[in-house]
C-alpha positions, 0 to 999 in steps of 0.5 A, a space after each residue: 499499499 502506497 500513500 500519495 501526498 497532495 502534490 503527487 495527486 495533483 501531478 498524477 491527475 492534473 487537477 488543482 488543489 481546489 478541484 480535488 477538494 471540490 470533487 471530494 465534496 461532490 463525492 466524485 474523487 476518493 477521500 483522503 486518509 488522515 496519516 497525522 494530526 494535520 497530514 492527509 494522503 491518498 491511497 495510490 490504488 484509489 487514485 489509479 482507480 479513479 483515473 481508470 474510471 475517467 478513461 472508461 467514461 471518456 470511452 463510453 462517451 466516445 462510443 455514444 458520440 460516434 455511433 
């Protein structure tokens, strides 16, 4: 199990800090895990799964658009 800090999540997803927290609030992005009194991180597997889901959404939309 590997944790990613916010900077790493931003780099991996291309999302800004505010976009990440907005998507978490809307339940469209994995929630962070508290790892210290003022520190949070994300499970890498959760972020990877979210990225894969985004690709699937894109692919389904493209099939519907072109067919």
